[in-house]
SENU-714727 format. One record per residue (C-alpha): residue in one letter; x, y, z. Coordinates in Angstrom, 3 decimals. Example, Ala and Ser with C-alpha at 12.3 -4.5 7.8 and 13.67 -1.06 7.14 Angstrom:
<rec><rest>A</rest><x>12.300</x><y>-4.500</y><z>7.800</z></rec>
<rec><rest>S</rest><x>13.670</x><y>-1.060</y><z>7.140</z></rec>
***
This chain:
<rec><rest>X</rest><x>63.634</x><y>-10.356</y><z>101.456</z></rec>
<rec><rest>X</rest><x>67.213</x><y>-11.692</y><z>101.464</z></rec>
<rec><rest>X</rest><x>69.705</x><y>-10.608</y><z>98.839</z></rec>
<rec><rest>X</rest><x>69.369</x><y>-13.987</y><z>97.193</z></rec>
<rec><rest>X</rest><x>65.631</x><y>-13.539</y><z>96.659</z></rec>
<rec><rest>X</rest><x>66.075</x><y>-10.978</y><z>93.881</z></rec>
<rec><rest>X</rest><x>68.882</x><y>-12.725</y><z>92.091</z></rec>
<rec><rest>X</rest><x>71.744</x><y>-10.568</y><z>93.330</z></rec>
<rec><rest>X</rest><x>73.061</x><y>-13.058</y><z>95.868</z></rec>
<rec><rest>X</rest><x>72.681</x><y>-16.327</y><z>93.922</z></rec>
<rec><rest>X</rest><x>74.913</x><y>-17.323</y><z>91.003</z></rec>
<rec><rest>X</rest><x>72.025</x><y>-19.276</y><z>89.471</z></rec>
<rec><rest>X</rest><x>70.156</x><y>-16.048</y><z>88.755</z></rec>
<rec><rest>X</rest><x>73.064</x><y>-13.952</y><z>87.492</z></rec>
<rec><rest>X</rest><x>73.937</x><y>-13.209</y><z>83.844</z></rec>
<rec><rest>X</rest><x>77.611</x><y>-13.636</y><z>83.046</z></rec>
<rec><rest>X</rest><x>79.297</x><y>-11.977</y><z>80.062</z></rec>
<rec><rest>X</rest><x>82.444</x><y>-13.541</y><z>78.705</z></rec>
<rec><rest>X</rest><x>84.805</x><y>-10.856</y><z>77.397</z></rec>
<rec><rest>X</rest><x>87.590</x><y>-11.360</y><z>74.842</z></rec>
<rec><rest>X</rest><x>91.016</x><y>-11.938</y><z>76.253</z></rec>
<rec><rest>X</rest><x>92.533</x><y>-8.734</y><z>77.493</z></rec>
<rec><rest>X</rest><x>89.170</x><y>-6.897</y><z>77.859</z></rec>
<rec><rest>X</rest><x>88.046</x><y>-5.711</y><z>81.310</z></rec>
<rec><rest>X</rest><x>84.507</x><y>-5.724</y><z>82.712</z></rec>
<rec><rest>X</rest><x>84.060</x><y>-2.073</y><z>83.826</z></rec>
<rec><rest>X</rest><x>81.456</x><y>-3.117</y><z>86.408</z></rec>
<rec><rest>X</rest><x>83.600</x><y>-5.820</y><z>88.052</z></rec>
<rec><rest>X</rest><x>85.264</x><y>-5.032</y><z>91.398</z></rec>
<rec><rest>X</rest><x>88.519</x><y>-3.189</y><z>90.789</z></rec>
<rec><rest>X</rest><x>91.779</x><y>-4.905</y><z>91.740</z></rec>
<rec><rest>X</rest><x>94.328</x><y>-2.930</y><z>93.643</z></rec>
<rec><rest>X</rest><x>96.762</x><y>-1.424</y><z>91.174</z></rec>
<rec><rest>X</rest><x>94.603</x><y>-2.444</y><z>88.186</z></rec>
<rec><rest>X</rest><x>94.048</x><y>1.029</y><z>86.749</z></rec>
<rec><rest>X</rest><x>97.685</x><y>1.923</y><z>87.054</z></rec>
<rec><rest>X</rest><x>98.942</x><y>-1.426</y><z>85.789</z></rec>
<rec><rest>X</rest><x>101.669</x><y>-3.300</y><z>87.604</z></rec>
<rec><rest>X</rest><x>100.597</x><y>-6.202</y><z>89.805</z></rec>
<rec><rest>X</rest><x>97.159</x><y>-6.544</y><z>88.175</z></rec>
<rec><rest>X</rest><x>98.858</x><y>-7.439</y><z>84.917</z></rec>
<rec><rest>X</rest><x>96.493</x><y>-5.176</y><z>82.851</z></rec>
<rec><rest>X</rest><x>97.661</x><y>-2.526</y><z>80.385</z></rec>
<rec><rest>X</rest><x>97.272</x><y>0.862</y><z>82.075</z></rec>
<rec><rest>X</rest><x>96.116</x><y>2.687</y><z>78.914</z></rec>
<rec><rest>X</rest><x>93.255</x><y>0.311</y><z>78.084</z></rec>
<rec><rest>X</rest><x>91.946</x><y>0.254</y><z>81.680</z></rec>
<rec><rest>X</rest><x>92.004</x><y>4.035</y><z>81.889</z></rec>
<rec><rest>X</rest><x>90.038</x><y>4.357</y><z>78.625</z></rec>
<rec><rest>X</rest><x>87.432</x><y>1.916</y><z>79.941</z></rec>
<rec><rest>X</rest><x>86.931</x><y>3.841</y><z>83.204</z></rec>
<rec><rest>X</rest><x>86.689</x><y>7.174</y><z>81.379</z></rec>
<rec><rest>X</rest><x>84.121</x><y>5.664</y><z>79.027</z></rec>
<rec><rest>X</rest><x>81.949</x><y>4.497</y><z>81.920</z></rec>
<rec><rest>X</rest><x>82.091</x><y>7.955</y><z>83.527</z></rec>
<rec><rest>X</rest><x>81.059</x><y>9.616</y><z>80.266</z></rec>
<rec><rest>X</rest><x>78.115</x><y>7.219</y><z>79.901</z></rec>
<rec><rest>X</rest><x>76.987</x><y>7.924</y><z>83.484</z></rec>
<rec><rest>X</rest><x>77.142</x><y>11.692</y><z>82.935</z></rec>
<rec><rest>X</rest><x>75.134</x><y>11.339</y><z>79.724</z></rec>
<rec><rest>X</rest><x>72.496</x><y>9.196</y><z>81.467</z></rec>
<rec><rest>X</rest><x>72.086</x><y>11.719</y><z>84.286</z></rec>
<rec><rest>X</rest><x>71.782</x><y>14.598</y><z>81.821</z></rec>
<rec><rest>X</rest><x>69.134</x><y>12.695</y><z>79.849</z></rec>
<rec><rest>X</rest><x>67.123</x><y>11.870</y><z>82.996</z></rec>
<rec><rest>X</rest><x>67.132</x><y>15.513</y><z>84.080</z></rec>
<rec><rest>X</rest><x>66.344</x><y>16.904</y><z>80.647</z></rec>
<rec><rest>X</rest><x>63.202</x><y>19.047</y><z>80.748</z></rec>
<rec><rest>X</rest><x>62.793</x><y>18.648</y><z>84.509</z></rec>
<rec><rest>X</rest><x>62.532</x><y>22.391</y><z>85.093</z></rec>
<rec><rest>X</rest><x>62.028</x><y>23.961</y><z>88.458</z></rec>
<rec><rest>X</rest><x>60.374</x><y>21.414</y><z>90.749</z></rec>
<rec><rest>X</rest><x>60.364</x><y>23.325</y><z>94.015</z></rec>
<rec><rest>X</rest><x>56.677</x><y>24.053</y><z>93.698</z></rec>
<rec><rest>X</rest><x>57.183</x><y>27.804</y><z>94.095</z></rec>
<rec><rest>X</rest><x>55.032</x><y>28.576</y><z>91.076</z></rec>
<rec><rest>X</rest><x>51.691</x><y>26.832</y><z>91.400</z></rec>
<rec><rest>X</rest><x>50.514</x><y>28.077</y><z>87.991</z></rec>
<rec><rest>X</rest><x>53.238</x><y>26.143</y><z>86.185</z></rec>
<rec><rest>X</rest><x>51.696</x><y>22.836</y><z>87.302</z></rec>
<rec><rest>X</rest><x>48.050</x><y>23.759</y><z>86.744</z></rec>
<rec><rest>X</rest><x>46.451</x><y>21.294</y><z>84.390</z></rec>
<rec><rest>X</rest><x>49.541</x><y>19.085</y><z>84.176</z></rec>
<rec><rest>X</rest><x>47.821</x><y>15.800</y><z>83.365</z></rec>
<rec><rest>X</rest><x>51.143</x><y>13.943</y><z>83.228</z></rec>
<rec><rest>X</rest><x>51.730</x><y>14.598</y><z>86.932</z></rec>
<rec><rest>X</rest><x>48.286</x><y>14.507</y><z>88.580</z></rec>
<rec><rest>X</rest><x>49.753</x><y>13.966</y><z>92.056</z></rec>
<rec><rest>X</rest><x>52.547</x><y>16.497</y><z>91.770</z></rec>
<rec><rest>X</rest><x>52.524</x><y>18.828</y><z>94.816</z></rec>
<rec><rest>X</rest><x>51.328</x><y>22.234</y><z>93.726</z></rec>
<rec><rest>X</rest><x>51.205</x><y>25.740</y><z>95.041</z></rec>
<rec><rest>X</rest><x>52.990</x><y>27.870</y><z>97.550</z></rec>
<rec><rest>X</rest><x>54.891</x><y>26.986</y><z>100.678</z></rec>
<rec><rest>X</rest><x>52.600</x><y>25.149</y><z>103.156</z></rec>
<rec><rest>X</rest><x>51.297</x><y>27.108</y><z>106.102</z></rec>
<rec><rest>X</rest><x>52.573</x><y>26.646</y><z>109.619</z></rec>
<rec><rest>X</rest><x>50.451</x><y>25.752</y><z>112.607</z></rec>
<rec><rest>X</rest><x>48.559</x><y>28.535</y><z>114.297</z></rec>
<rec><rest>X</rest><x>46.961</x><y>29.033</y><z>117.680</z></rec>
<rec><rest>X</rest><x>45.166</x><y>26.041</y><z>119.130</z></rec>
<rec><rest>X</rest><x>46.345</x><y>23.764</y><z>116.345</z></rec>
<rec><rest>X</rest><x>44.387</x><y>25.650</y><z>113.657</z></rec>
<rec><rest>X</rest><x>46.543</x><y>26.758</y><z>110.742</z></rec>
<rec><rest>X</rest><x>46.807</x><y>30.399</y><z>109.710</z></rec>
<rec><rest>X</rest><x>48.866</x><y>32.589</y><z>107.394</z></rec>
<rec><rest>X</rest><x>47.361</x><y>31.240</y><z>104.168</z></rec>
<rec><rest>X</rest><x>48.601</x><y>32.439</y><z>100.798</z></rec>
<rec><rest>X</rest><x>46.670</x><y>35.215</y><z>99.063</z></rec>
<rec><rest>X</rest><x>45.732</x><y>32.944</y><z>96.163</z></rec>
<rec><rest>X</rest><x>43.131</x><y>30.426</y><z>95.067</z></rec>
<rec><rest>X</rest><x>45.229</x><y>27.614</y><z>96.493</z></rec>
<rec><rest>X</rest><x>45.577</x><y>29.498</y><z>99.766</z></rec>
<rec><rest>X</rest><x>41.783</x><y>29.774</y><z>99.964</z></rec>
<rec><rest>X</rest><x>41.449</x><y>26.026</y><z>99.352</z></rec>
<rec><rest>X</rest><x>43.976</x><y>25.301</y><z>102.097</z></rec>
<rec><rest>X</rest><x>42.127</x><y>27.562</y><z>104.527</z></rec>
<rec><rest>X</rest><x>38.790</x><y>25.914</y><z>103.749</z></rec>
<rec><rest>X</rest><x>40.241</x><y>22.419</y><z>104.254</z></rec>
<rec><rest>X</rest><x>41.688</x><y>23.337</y><z>107.646</z></rec>
<rec><rest>X</rest><x>38.489</x><y>25.087</y><z>108.742</z></rec>
<rec><rest>X</rest><x>36.395</x><y>22.058</y><z>107.759</z></rec>
<rec><rest>X</rest><x>38.519</x><y>19.829</y><z>109.997</z></rec>
<rec><rest>X</rest><x>38.068</x><y>22.192</y><z>112.970</z></rec>
<rec><rest>X</rest><x>34.333</x><y>22.722</y><z>112.437</z></rec>
<rec><rest>X</rest><x>33.595</x><y>18.982</y><z>112.540</z></rec>
<rec><rest>X</rest><x>36.006</x><y>18.054</y><z>115.307</z></rec>
<rec><rest>X</rest><x>35.252</x><y>16.721</y><z>118.773</z></rec>
<rec><rest>X</rest><x>36.488</x><y>20.040</y><z>120.194</z></rec>
<rec><rest>X</rest><x>33.692</x><y>21.988</y><z>118.535</z></rec>
<rec><rest>X</rest><x>31.221</x><y>20.169</y><z>120.827</z></rec>
<rec><rest>X</rest><x>32.964</x><y>21.481</y><z>123.941</z></rec>
<rec><rest>X</rest><x>31.655</x><y>24.975</y><z>124.816</z></rec>
<rec><rest>X</rest><x>34.945</x><y>26.274</y><z>126.208</z></rec>
<rec><rest>X</rest><x>36.973</x><y>25.030</y><z>123.253</z></rec>
<rec><rest>X</rest><x>34.331</x><y>26.145</y><z>120.755</z></rec>
<rec><rest>X</rest><x>34.555</x><y>29.724</y><z>122.023</z></rec>
<rec><rest>X</rest><x>38.278</x><y>29.613</y><z>121.225</z></rec>
<rec><rest>X</rest><x>37.888</x><y>28.027</y><z>117.774</z></rec>
<rec><rest>X</rest><x>35.205</x><y>30.297</y><z>116.322</z></rec>
<rec><rest>X</rest><x>37.197</x><y>33.571</y><z>116.646</z></rec>
<rec><rest>X</rest><x>40.191</x><y>31.892</y><z>114.996</z></rec>
<rec><rest>X</rest><x>38.180</x><y>30.759</y><z>111.964</z></rec>
<rec><rest>X</rest><x>35.595</x><y>33.451</y><z>111.279</z></rec>
<rec><rest>X</rest><x>35.844</x><y>37.125</y><z>110.363</z></rec>
<rec><rest>X</rest><x>35.320</x><y>39.407</y><z>113.349</z></rec>
<rec><rest>X</rest><x>31.904</x><y>40.705</y><z>112.319</z></rec>
<rec><rest>X</rest><x>30.536</x><y>37.135</y><z>112.072</z></rec>
<rec><rest>X</rest><x>31.953</x><y>35.678</y><z>115.280</z></rec>
<rec><rest>X</rest><x>29.023</x><y>36.617</y><z>117.522</z></rec>
<rec><rest>X</rest><x>26.384</x><y>35.367</y><z>115.078</z></rec>
<rec><rest>X</rest><x>28.135</x><y>32.060</y><z>114.392</z></rec>
<rec><rest>X</rest><x>28.934</x><y>31.542</y><z>118.062</z></rec>
<rec><rest>X</rest><x>25.246</x><y>31.803</y><z>118.985</z></rec>
<rec><rest>X</rest><x>24.184</x><y>29.463</y><z>116.190</z></rec>
<rec><rest>X</rest><x>26.686</x><y>26.801</y><z>117.200</z></rec>
<rec><rest>X</rest><x>25.852</x><y>27.141</y><z>120.890</z></rec>
<rec><rest>X</rest><x>22.176</x><y>26.577</y><z>120.079</z></rec>
<rec><rest>X</rest><x>22.912</x><y>23.686</y><z>117.751</z></rec>
<rec><rest>X</rest><x>25.135</x><y>21.910</y><z>120.262</z></rec>
<rec><rest>X</rest><x>22.768</x><y>22.289</y><z>123.186</z></rec>
<rec><rest>X</rest><x>22.779</x><y>20.231</y><z>126.355</z></rec>
<rec><rest>X</rest><x>19.998</x><y>18.018</y><z>124.957</z></rec>
<rec><rest>X</rest><x>21.884</x><y>17.453</y><z>121.714</z></rec>
<rec><rest>X</rest><x>25.052</x><y>16.485</y><z>123.584</z></rec>
<rec><rest>X</rest><x>23.103</x><y>14.091</y><z>125.772</z></rec>
<rec><rest>X</rest><x>21.901</x><y>12.217</y><z>122.675</z></rec>
<rec><rest>X</rest><x>25.549</x><y>11.661</y><z>121.795</z></rec>
<rec><rest>X</rest><x>26.282</x><y>10.391</y><z>125.288</z></rec>
<rec><rest>X</rest><x>28.150</x><y>13.556</y><z>126.279</z></rec>
<rec><rest>X</rest><x>27.690</x><y>15.826</y><z>129.280</z></rec>
<rec><rest>X</rest><x>27.155</x><y>19.578</y><z>129.066</z></rec>
<rec><rest>X</rest><x>30.916</x><y>20.097</y><z>128.737</z></rec>
<rec><rest>X</rest><x>31.102</x><y>17.817</y><z>125.696</z></rec>
<rec><rest>X</rest><x>32.890</x><y>15.019</y><z>127.553</z></rec>
<rec><rest>X</rest><x>32.053</x><y>11.321</y><z>127.282</z></rec>
<rec><rest>X</rest><x>31.254</x><y>9.176</y><z>130.301</z></rec>
<rec><rest>X</rest><x>34.052</x><y>7.360</y><z>132.102</z></rec>
<rec><rest>X</rest><x>35.338</x><y>4.459</y><z>130.027</z></rec>
<rec><rest>X</rest><x>34.042</x><y>5.940</y><z>126.754</z></rec>
<rec><rest>X</rest><x>35.759</x><y>8.031</y><z>124.084</z></rec>
<rec><rest>X</rest><x>33.910</x><y>10.374</y><z>121.775</z></rec>
<rec><rest>X</rest><x>35.358</x><y>10.352</y><z>118.264</z></rec>
<rec><rest>X</rest><x>34.925</x><y>13.042</y><z>115.620</z></rec>
<rec><rest>X</rest><x>37.781</x><y>13.095</y><z>113.123</z></rec>
<rec><rest>X</rest><x>37.513</x><y>14.596</y><z>109.643</z></rec>
<rec><rest>X</rest><x>39.848</x><y>14.187</y><z>106.662</z></rec>
<rec><rest>X</rest><x>39.471</x><y>16.345</y><z>103.528</z></rec>
<rec><rest>X</rest><x>39.580</x><y>14.290</y><z>100.322</z></rec>
<rec><rest>X</rest><x>39.693</x><y>17.235</y><z>97.951</z></rec>
<rec><rest>X</rest><x>38.759</x><y>20.882</y><z>97.425</z></rec>
<rec><rest>X</rest><x>37.078</x><y>22.825</y><z>94.621</z></rec>
<rec><rest>X</rest><x>36.879</x><y>26.584</y><z>94.232</z></rec>
<rec><rest>X</rest><x>33.490</x><y>27.644</y><z>92.874</z></rec>
<rec><rest>X</rest><x>34.077</x><y>31.403</y><z>93.169</z></rec>
<rec><rest>X</rest><x>37.263</x><y>33.412</y><z>93.612</z></rec>
<rec><rest>X</rest><x>38.471</x><y>36.996</y><z>93.700</z></rec>
<rec><rest>X</rest><x>41.271</x><y>38.776</y><z>95.545</z></rec>
<rec><rest>X</rest><x>38.893</x><y>39.619</y><z>98.390</z></rec>
<rec><rest>X</rest><x>36.491</x><y>36.650</y><z>98.584</z></rec>
<rec><rest>X</rest><x>36.193</x><y>32.976</y><z>97.717</z></rec>
<rec><rest>X</rest><x>33.799</x><y>30.058</y><z>97.961</z></rec>
<rec><rest>X</rest><x>35.346</x><y>26.617</y><z>98.366</z></rec>
<rec><rest>X</rest><x>33.761</x><y>23.173</y><z>98.540</z></rec>
<rec><rest>X</rest><x>35.612</x><y>20.604</y><z>100.671</z></rec>
<rec><rest>X</rest><x>34.836</x><y>16.944</y><z>100.081</z></rec>
<rec><rest>X</rest><x>35.393</x><y>15.092</y><z>103.354</z></rec>
<rec><rest>X</rest><x>35.229</x><y>11.735</y><z>105.012</z></rec>
<rec><rest>X</rest><x>35.399</x><y>11.073</y><z>108.718</z></rec>
<rec><rest>X</rest><x>34.656</x><y>8.890</y><z>111.712</z></rec>
<rec><rest>X</rest><x>32.042</x><y>9.877</y><z>114.273</z></rec>
<rec><rest>X</rest><x>30.550</x><y>8.274</y><z>117.376</z></rec>
<rec><rest>X</rest><x>31.361</x><y>7.062</y><z>120.859</z></rec>
<rec><rest>X</rest><x>33.841</x><y>4.225</y><z>121.361</z></rec>
<rec><rest>X</rest><x>33.346</x><y>1.939</y><z>124.329</z></rec>
<rec><rest>X</rest><x>31.774</x><y>-1.367</y><z>125.263</z></rec>
<rec><rest>X</rest><x>28.647</x><y>0.307</y><z>126.674</z></rec>
<rec><rest>X</rest><x>28.256</x><y>2.843</y><z>123.882</z></rec>
<rec><rest>X</rest><x>24.830</x><y>3.236</y><z>122.252</z></rec>
<rec><rest>X</rest><x>26.323</x><y>5.469</y><z>119.535</z></rec>
<rec><rest>X</rest><x>29.050</x><y>3.335</y><z>117.910</z></rec>
<rec><rest>X</rest><x>31.718</x><y>4.931</y><z>115.737</z></rec>
<rec><rest>X</rest><x>30.815</x><y>4.958</y><z>112.036</z></rec>
<rec><rest>X</rest><x>32.211</x><y>6.617</y><z>108.938</z></rec>
<rec><rest>X</rest><x>30.571</x><y>9.388</y><z>106.922</z></rec>
<rec><rest>X</rest><x>31.047</x><y>11.244</y><z>103.646</z></rec>
<rec><rest>X</rest><x>29.983</x><y>14.840</y><z>103.177</z></rec>
<rec><rest>X</rest><x>30.791</x><y>18.079</y><z>101.390</z></rec>
<rec><rest>X</rest><x>31.215</x><y>21.344</y><z>103.262</z></rec>
<rec><rest>X</rest><x>30.890</x><y>24.670</y><z>101.447</z></rec>
<rec><rest>X</rest><x>32.805</x><y>27.513</y><z>103.106</z></rec>
<rec><rest>X</rest><x>32.664</x><y>31.169</y><z>102.104</z></rec>
<rec><rest>X</rest><x>35.876</x><y>33.077</y><z>102.763</z></rec>
<rec><rest>X</rest><x>37.027</x><y>36.684</y><z>102.958</z></rec>
<rec><rest>X</rest><x>40.551</x><y>38.083</y><z>102.743</z></rec>
<rec><rest>X</rest><x>41.092</x><y>40.213</y><z>105.868</z></rec>
<rec><rest>X</rest><x>44.206</x><y>41.232</y><z>107.810</z></rec>
<rec><rest>X</rest><x>46.474</x><y>39.388</y><z>105.353</z></rec>
<rec><rest>X</rest><x>44.755</x><y>36.039</y><z>105.826</z></rec>
<rec><rest>X</rest><x>41.715</x><y>34.030</y><z>104.750</z></rec>
<rec><rest>X</rest><x>38.867</x><y>33.868</y><z>107.264</z></rec>
<rec><rest>X</rest><x>35.468</x><y>32.202</y><z>107.006</z></rec>
<rec><rest>X</rest><x>32.208</x><y>34.099</y><z>106.712</z></rec>
<rec><rest>X</rest><x>29.883</x><y>31.118</y><z>106.813</z></rec>
<rec><rest>X</rest><x>29.535</x><y>27.435</y><z>105.976</z></rec>
<rec><rest>X</rest><x>27.009</x><y>24.772</y><z>105.022</z></rec>
<rec><rest>X</rest><x>27.109</x><y>20.997</y><z>104.725</z></rec>
<rec><rest>X</rest><x>25.502</x><y>18.302</y><z>102.575</z></rec>
<rec><rest>X</rest><x>25.821</x><y>14.528</y><z>102.338</z></rec>
<rec><rest>X</rest><x>28.128</x><y>12.741</y><z>99.885</z></rec>
<rec><rest>X</rest><x>29.504</x><y>11.940</y><z>97.448</z></rec>
<rec><rest>X</rest><x>29.909</x><y>8.550</y><z>99.139</z></rec>
<rec><rest>X</rest><x>31.575</x><y>5.410</y><z>97.710</z></rec>
<rec><rest>X</rest><x>30.290</x><y>1.868</y><z>98.119</z></rec>
<rec><rest>X</rest><x>31.114</x><y>0.495</y><z>101.564</z></rec>
<rec><rest>X</rest><x>33.717</x><y>-2.256</y><z>101.608</z></rec>
<rec><rest>X</rest><x>33.258</x><y>-5.580</y><z>103.362</z></rec>
<rec><rest>X</rest><x>36.243</x><y>-4.983</y><z>105.654</z></rec>
<rec><rest>X</rest><x>35.788</x><y>-6.184</y><z>109.227</z></rec>
<rec><rest>X</rest><x>34.858</x><y>-3.393</y><z>111.604</z></rec>
<rec><rest>X</rest><x>37.409</x><y>-2.691</y><z>114.340</z></rec>
<rec><rest>X</rest><x>36.499</x><y>-3.061</y><z>117.981</z></rec>
<rec><rest>X</rest><x>35.574</x><y>-0.063</y><z>120.104</z></rec>
<rec><rest>X</rest><x>38.868</x><y>-0.406</y><z>121.960</z></rec>
<rec><rest>X</rest><x>40.866</x><y>-0.350</y><z>118.703</z></rec>
<rec><rest>X</rest><x>39.058</x><y>2.793</y><z>117.542</z></rec>
<rec><rest>X</rest><x>39.610</x><y>4.558</y><z>120.870</z></rec>
<rec><rest>X</rest><x>43.323</x><y>3.729</y><z>120.848</z></rec>
<rec><rest>X</rest><x>43.686</x><y>4.870</y><z>117.226</z></rec>
<rec><rest>X</rest><x>42.246</x><y>8.293</y><z>118.065</z></rec>
<rec><rest>X</rest><x>44.713</x><y>8.666</y><z>120.932</z></rec>
<rec><rest>X</rest><x>47.740</x><y>7.381</y><z>119.012</z></rec>
<rec><rest>X</rest><x>47.298</x><y>9.039</y><z>115.612</z></rec>
<rec><rest>X</rest><x>47.411</x><y>12.828</y><z>115.372</z></rec>
<rec><rest>X</rest><x>45.768</x><y>15.019</y><z>112.773</z></rec>
<rec><rest>X</rest><x>47.259</x><y>17.133</y><z>109.997</z></rec>
<rec><rest>X</rest><x>47.546</x><y>20.718</y><z>108.857</z></rec>
<rec><rest>X</rest><x>46.271</x><y>20.845</y><z>105.292</z></rec>
<rec><rest>X</rest><x>47.966</x><y>23.029</y><z>102.716</z></rec>
<rec><rest>X</rest><x>48.510</x><y>22.809</y><z>98.984</z></rec>
***
């Protein structure tokens, strides 16, 4: 948009105010020497009063706009809880930093910290990496409490067997055939704590995602999905870790009639767009 499009660069769209003789428009460009009198031909006293008046009005406007703003640094999550006037206001403690292997760690010892941990764990547990045995054996110890690692590792190894991977068009290492790209990308939509204490929590994570194999010869095209993952957590070693998880379908919205992207577009999007660390 050019400056003229919004009325600021075209005289036909501008409002002009005619002032009495001797009055000065405080918003007009200042002439050199105008405030001090002299060559501008304006009385110095009247110009000075006008400028001071504008400054006072600006200070008053700023004070009014900031009135009641309070502390907005988000350091106290409780102060924003239930604030219906600001439903999208960022809440909670300082976001976590990335941990080993791209999985976040160092979550806050609070309900919001538990929700953040559950959201990050959901992303890792439904990622393409979880289908790769070598990568899976790195992910599980980072997510689960120590006394559950062995049990969960065996369950996931059995679930993602060689036969299961073959149905997805993947080899035993979880890799797609040449010219194909396996896609499994999850995005949390929201979280809900159903149980919380200082030592344990249960969090539901509502998710959407894209799953399938991109490529012209793919028999498992990429599609979207909606599901809810329930993750039980325990506070150990100054961090939240998972004890177990389950998954169910939905809630799912009505599908739109938007044109589906080509397999090549999907494959490029997965390579070009990185994921996120989720924290409240």
